[in-house]
C-alpha positions as CSV (number, residue, x, y, z in Angstrom):
1,M,21.2,-25.1,27.1
2,S,22.6,-24.8,23.6
3,L,25.5,-22.5,22.8
4,L,23.3,-20.4,20.5
5,T,20.8,-19.9,23.3
6,Q,23.5,-19.0,25.7
7,I,24.9,-16.3,23.4
8,A,21.4,-15.0,22.7
9,G,20.8,-14.7,26.4
10,L,24.0,-12.9,27.1
11,A,23.4,-10.4,24.3
12,G,19.8,-10.0,25.0
13,V,18.7,-10.7,21.4
14,S,16.9,-13.6,19.7
15,K,18.7,-16.7,18.4
16,A,17.8,-15.7,14.9
17,T,19.8,-12.5,15.3
18,V,22.8,-14.4,16.7
19,S,22.6,-16.7,13.7
20,R,22.6,-13.8,11.3
21,V,25.7,-12.3,12.9
22,I,27.6,-15.6,13.0
23,N,26.7,-16.4,9.4
24,E,27.3,-12.8,8.3
25,R,23.9,-12.5,6.6
26,G,23.6,-8.8,7.3
27,N,20.5,-6.7,8.2
28,V,21.6,-6.4,11.8
29,H,22.3,-3.0,13.4
30,P,26.1,-2.5,14.1
31,D,25.4,-1.9,17.8
32,T,23.6,-5.3,18.0
33,V,26.5,-7.0,16.1
34,K,28.9,-5.7,18.8
35,L,26.6,-7.0,21.6
36,V,26.5,-10.5,19.9
37,Q,30.3,-10.5,19.4
38,N,31.0,-9.6,23.0
39,A,28.6,-12.4,24.1
40,M,30.4,-14.8,21.8
41,V,33.7,-14.0,23.6
42,Q,32.0,-14.5,27.1
43,A,30.5,-17.8,26.0
44,K,34.0,-18.9,24.6
45,Y,32.4,-19.4,21.2
46,Q,34.1,-21.7,18.8
47,P,32.5,-22.6,15.4
48,S,33.1,-26.3,15.9
49,L,31.3,-26.2,19.3
50,L,28.3,-24.4,17.9
51,R,28.0,-26.9,15.0
52,A,28.1,-29.7,17.5
53,S,25.4,-28.1,19.7
54,R,23.0,-27.7,16.8
55,T,20.2,-30.1,16.2
56,I,18.2,-30.3,13.0
57,S,14.7,-29.3,14.0
58,P,11.7,-29.3,11.6
59,E,11.7,-25.5,11.9
60,N,15.3,-25.2,10.8
61,S,14.7,-27.7,8.0
62,L,11.8,-25.7,6.7
63,R,13.9,-22.4,6.8
64,A,16.7,-24.1,4.9
65,R,14.3,-24.9,2.1
66,M,12.8,-21.4,1.8
67,L,13.2,-19.5,-1.4
68,P,15.4,-16.4,-0.7
69,S,12.9,-14.1,-2.4
70,Y,10.5,-11.5,-1.1
71,A,7.1,-11.3,-2.9
72,L,5.0,-8.2,-3.4
73,V,1.3,-9.1,-4.2
74,G,-0.7,-6.0,-5.4
75,T,-4.0,-5.2,-6.9
76,E,-2.4,-3.7,-10.0
77,I,0.9,-2.7,-11.5
78,E,0.0,0.1,-13.9
79,S,-0.7,3.2,-11.8
80,S,1.9,5.6,-10.5
81,L,1.3,4.4,-7.0
82,A,1.8,0.8,-8.0
83,M,4.9,1.5,-10.1
84,L,6.6,3.5,-7.3
85,L,5.7,0.9,-4.7
86,L,7.3,-1.7,-6.9
87,R,10.4,0.5,-7.4
88,G,10.9,0.9,-3.7
89,F,10.2,-2.8,-2.9
90,E,12.6,-4.0,-5.6
91,A,15.4,-1.6,-4.6
92,A,15.2,-2.6,-1.0
93,S,15.1,-6.3,-1.8
94,K,18.1,-6.1,-4.0
95,M,20.1,-4.4,-1.3
96,R,19.5,-7.5,0.8
97,S,20.4,-9.9,-2.0
98,R,16.8,-11.0,-2.2
99,P,15.2,-11.3,-5.7
100,A,11.7,-9.7,-5.7
101,I,8.7,-11.6,-7.0
102,I,5.9,-9.4,-8.2
103,C,2.3,-10.7,-8.5
104,S,-0.8,-8.8,-9.6
105,T,-4.3,-9.9,-8.5
106,G,-6.3,-7.5,-10.7
107,D,-8.2,-6.6,-7.5
108,N,-9.9,-10.1,-7.7
109,I,-10.2,-11.9,-4.4
110,F,-10.0,-15.3,-6.0
111,Q,-6.9,-14.4,-8.0
112,Q,-5.4,-13.2,-4.7
113,G,-6.0,-16.5,-3.1
114,N,-4.3,-18.3,-6.1
115,E,-1.3,-16.1,-6.0
116,L,-0.8,-16.6,-2.2
117,L,-1.1,-20.4,-2.5
118,H,1.5,-20.4,-5.3
119,L,3.9,-18.3,-3.1
120,I,3.3,-20.6,-0.1
121,H,4.1,-23.6,-2.3
122,K,7.3,-21.9,-3.4
123,R,8.1,-21.1,0.2
124,V,9.2,-17.5,-0.4
125,S,11.0,-15.8,2.5
126,G,8.3,-13.1,3.0
127,I,5.2,-11.6,1.5
128,A,4.0,-8.0,1.3
129,L,0.3,-8.0,0.4
130,V,-1.9,-5.2,-0.8
131,P,-5.3,-6.7,0.0
132,T,-8.1,-6.3,-2.6
133,A,-10.1,-3.1,-2.4
134,S,-13.2,-4.5,-4.0
135,A,-13.8,-7.2,-1.3
136,T,-12.5,-7.9,2.2
137,T,-9.7,-10.4,2.3
138,P,-10.7,-13.6,4.1
139,L,-8.8,-14.4,7.2
140,F,-7.7,-17.8,5.9
141,H,-5.7,-16.1,3.2
142,L,-3.5,-14.6,5.9
143,E,-3.6,-17.5,8.3
144,A,-2.3,-19.9,5.6
145,I,0.8,-17.7,5.1
146,Q,1.5,-17.4,8.8
147,A,0.9,-21.1,9.4
148,A,3.6,-21.8,6.8
149,G,6.0,-19.7,8.8
150,I,6.3,-17.0,6.1
151,P,6.7,-13.4,7.4
152,L,3.7,-11.3,6.2
153,V,3.1,-7.6,6.1
154,L,-0.1,-5.8,4.8
155,L,0.2,-2.7,2.8
156,H,-2.3,0.2,2.1
157,R,-5.3,-1.2,3.9
158,D,-6.1,-3.2,7.0
159,V,-8.0,-6.5,7.1
160,P,-10.5,-6.5,10.0
161,N,-10.2,-9.0,12.9
162,T,-6.6,-10.0,12.1
163,Q,-3.2,-9.5,13.7
164,V,-0.7,-8.8,11.0
165,P,1.9,-5.9,10.9
166,S,0.4,-3.3,8.5
167,I,1.7,-0.2,6.7
168,I,-1.6,1.7,6.2
169,L,-2.6,4.5,3.8
170,P,-4.7,7.0,5.7
171,L,-7.6,6.9,3.2
172,E,-10.2,8.5,5.4
173,E,-7.7,11.3,6.2
174,A,-7.1,11.7,2.5
175,G,-10.8,12.2,1.8
176,Y,-11.0,14.7,4.6
177,A,-8.0,16.7,3.5
178,A,-9.2,16.7,-0.1
179,G,-12.6,18.0,1.1
180,R,-11.0,20.7,3.1
181,A,-8.8,21.8,0.2
182,I,-11.8,21.9,-2.2
183,L,-14.0,23.8,0.3
184,E,-11.3,26.3,1.0
185,K,-11.5,27.3,-2.7
186,G,-15.2,28.1,-2.3
187,H,-16.6,25.0,-3.9
188,K,-19.8,23.6,-2.3
189,Q,-21.0,21.0,-4.8
190,I,-18.4,18.2,-4.9
191,G,-18.4,15.0,-6.9
192,V,-16.5,11.7,-6.1
193,L,-15.2,9.4,-8.7
194,T,-13.9,6.1,-7.3
195,S,-13.2,2.6,-8.5
196,T,-15.4,0.4,-6.4
197,R,-18.0,0.2,-3.7
198,G,-15.5,-1.6,-1.5
199,P,-13.9,-0.7,1.9
200,S,-11.3,1.8,0.4
201,A,-14.0,3.8,-1.4
202,Q,-16.0,4.0,1.8
203,L,-13.0,5.4,3.7
204,H,-12.4,8.1,1.1
205,C,-16.0,9.1,1.1
206,R,-16.3,9.0,4.9
207,G,-13.5,11.5,5.2
208,L,-14.9,13.8,2.5
209,I,-18.4,13.7,4.1
210,R,-16.8,14.6,7.5
211,S,-15.2,17.7,5.9
212,M,-18.5,18.8,4.4
213,D,-20.4,18.2,7.6
214,E,-18.0,20.5,9.4
215,A,-18.8,23.2,6.7
216,G,-22.5,22.6,7.2
217,L,-22.8,21.0,3.7
218,T,-24.1,17.6,2.5
219,L,-22.6,15.3,-0.1
220,D,-25.3,14.5,-2.6
221,E,-25.6,10.7,-3.0
222,T,-25.8,11.1,-6.8
223,A,-22.5,12.9,-6.7
224,I,-20.7,9.6,-5.8
225,Q,-19.9,7.7,-9.0
226,Y,-18.1,4.3,-9.4
227,C,-15.9,3.0,-12.2
228,T,-15.7,-0.7,-11.4
229,Q,-14.0,-1.5,-14.7
230,Y,-10.8,0.0,-13.4
231,C,-10.4,-2.7,-10.8
232,T,-11.6,-5.7,-12.7
233,H,-9.5,-5.3,-15.9
234,S,-6.0,-4.3,-16.9
235,V,-5.9,-0.5,-17.0
236,S,-6.8,0.7,-20.6
237,L,-7.1,4.4,-20.9
238,P,-9.4,4.2,-23.9
239,Q,-11.8,1.9,-22.1
240,L,-11.6,4.0,-18.9
241,R,-12.4,7.2,-20.9
242,V,-15.7,5.5,-22.1
243,S,-16.5,4.6,-18.5
244,V,-15.7,8.0,-17.0
245,G,-17.5,9.6,-19.9
246,R,-20.8,8.1,-18.6
247,V,-20.0,9.6,-15.2
248,L,-19.3,13.0,-16.7
249,D,-22.6,12.8,-18.7
250,H,-24.4,12.1,-15.5
251,W,-22.9,15.1,-13.7
252,L,-23.5,17.5,-16.6
253,S,-27.2,16.4,-16.7
254,L,-27.8,17.5,-13.1
255,P,-29.4,20.9,-12.4
256,A,-26.9,23.7,-11.9
257,D,-27.5,23.8,-8.1
258,R,-26.6,20.1,-7.8
259,R,-23.8,19.9,-10.5
260,P,-20.3,19.4,-9.0
261,S,-17.8,22.3,-9.6
262,A,-15.0,20.1,-8.2
263,V,-14.4,16.4,-8.2
264,Y,-12.3,14.2,-5.8
265,V,-10.9,11.2,-7.7
266,T,-9.5,8.4,-5.6
267,S,-6.9,7.2,-8.1
268,D,-4.5,9.2,-10.3
269,T,-5.1,6.7,-13.1
270,L,-8.8,7.5,-13.0
271,A,-8.1,11.2,-12.7
272,E,-5.9,11.0,-15.9
273,A,-8.8,9.3,-17.8
274,F,-11.3,11.8,-16.5
275,Y,-9.0,14.7,-17.4
276,M,-8.5,13.4,-21.0
277,H,-12.2,12.9,-21.5
278,M,-12.9,16.4,-20.4
279,L,-10.5,17.6,-23.1
280,D,-12.3,15.5,-25.7
281,R,-15.5,17.3,-24.7
282,N,-13.8,20.7,-25.1
283,L,-14.2,21.2,-21.4
284,R,-11.4,23.1,-19.5
285,V,-9.6,21.8,-16.4
286,P,-9.9,23.5,-13.9
287,Q,-11.9,26.4,-15.3
288,D,-15.0,24.2,-16.0
289,L,-14.3,21.6,-13.4
290,S,-11.6,21.3,-10.7
291,I,-10.0,18.0,-10.0
292,V,-8.3,16.7,-6.9
293,S,-6.7,13.3,-7.0
294,F,-5.3,10.8,-4.6
295,G,-1.9,9.4,-5.8
296,A,1.8,9.2,-5.7
297,Q,4.1,12.0,-4.4
298,D,6.2,11.7,-7.5
299,P,3.6,10.8,-10.2
300,I,4.6,9.2,-13.4
301,G,3.1,10.8,-16.5
302,A,2.6,14.2,-18.0
303,I,-1.1,14.5,-16.9
304,A,-0.6,12.9,-13.4
305,S,2.2,15.4,-12.7
306,R,-0.2,18.3,-13.3
307,L,-2.9,17.1,-10.9
308,S,-3.7,18.7,-7.6
309,A,-3.5,15.7,-5.2
310,L,-3.3,14.2,-1.8
311,A,-0.1,12.2,-2.2
312,V,1.9,9.5,-0.5
313,D,5.5,8.5,-0.9
314,E,5.0,5.0,-2.3
315,E,8.7,4.3,-2.8
316,A,9.1,4.7,0.9
317,V,6.2,2.3,1.5
318,G,8.0,-0.3,-0.6
319,R,11.2,0.1,1.4
320,L,9.3,-0.1,4.7
321,A,7.6,-3.3,3.6
322,V,11.0,-5.0,3.1
323,E,12.3,-3.6,6.4
324,A,9.2,-5.0,8.2
325,L,9.7,-8.5,6.6
326,D,13.3,-8.4,7.7
327,Q,12.4,-7.6,11.2
328,I,9.7,-10.3,11.4
329,A,12.2,-12.9,10.1
330,S,14.9,-11.8,12.6
331,G,12.4,-11.8,15.5
332,Q,12.7,-8.0,16.1
333,L,9.0,-7.5,15.1
334,P,6.2,-9.8,16.3
335,P,4.5,-11.6,13.3
336,T,1.1,-10.9,14.9
337,G,1.5,-7.2,15.6
338,R,-0.8,-4.4,14.4
339,I,-0.1,-1.2,12.6
340,Y,3.6,-1.0,11.9
341,K,3.6,2.4,10.2
342,K,0.9,4.9,9.1
343,V,2.0,6.6,5.9
344,A,2.2,10.4,5.9
345,L,0.1,12.5,3.5
346,S,1.2,15.7,1.6
347,F,-0.8,18.0,-0.6
348,V,0.5,18.6,-4.1
349,T,-0.8,22.0,-5.3
350,G,-0.8,21.1,-8.9
351,E,-2.7,22.9,-11.6
352,T,-6.2,21.4,-11.4
353,L,-7.8,23.1,-8.4
354,I,-8.8,26.8,-8.6
355,P,-11.3,29.0,-6.7
356,Y,-15.0,28.5,-7.5
357,K,-16.5,30.8,-10.1
358,P,-20.2,30.6,-10.9
359,L,-21.0,29.5,-14.5
360,G,-21.9,32.4,-16.8
């Protein structure tokens, strides 16, 4: 039995944790440090003896060649959610002396594969991945990372039939809560503006439909509108305003009894574009149309900060991602676990949701 294994057994921790304590690499709870130090005394630890007991295994050789950076791979970097996620991830990485690498996939499944291959080739020390919303991530994207021995955590959404620690945004719960908030204001005709027909949009809509079912109402299929340009290109508000303008034209063309009086928008960036286009049309928000968005708890931007919204603390998500990568690397968290955390929702009252008033 090696000296490292003996110390780990006495302390009741992994060999990776013992190594972190001995080499003073940090990220170990003070109580655990004391356990390891006591075990070192019991095992009559001497640095020279430990060096002599070590053998250079292929695993140790690979770890020695790993780039000390953590990578965040996201679908975009322009929205409030993305910027706050990045802020939390970078801050937590810097505290651990790990430079952060940021990659954007543009919500393109092929670009995601390319970015992940590049990071595997660089042998980064961990990857936090926001899987594409427009298409389900193939299992081999994740399996390739794990086969390379790189800690992996998923953010925002799950990937079916896989075993990866995940920090999940409760999108169905957000849709449900948005529906309840709108219905409580007396609105019965509700529209949905979302970015794609992918899994995330389905969850938002499923929650909204559930809230309407409970109220004895039905979500009109024509009330669900998509803005795919948002996911496939860099966010450009002038372009988005053209796209959302078509959606607004569609809703305004509906008969009065089918026309939405309130809209749930599944992204604060889309909601900003929709808001701006309404102003261009001399329409008032929320007097002519109420808006409820899904976005960041501390939105960035003058318009986003006015929105009534279901919100999440994205900075906290970024910090949790780094914490999870640390725990996987140290052996405290299994690399093939399931949901690590489910992010809490809060409702931001904002200024864009008011009680329903019939037109005229």
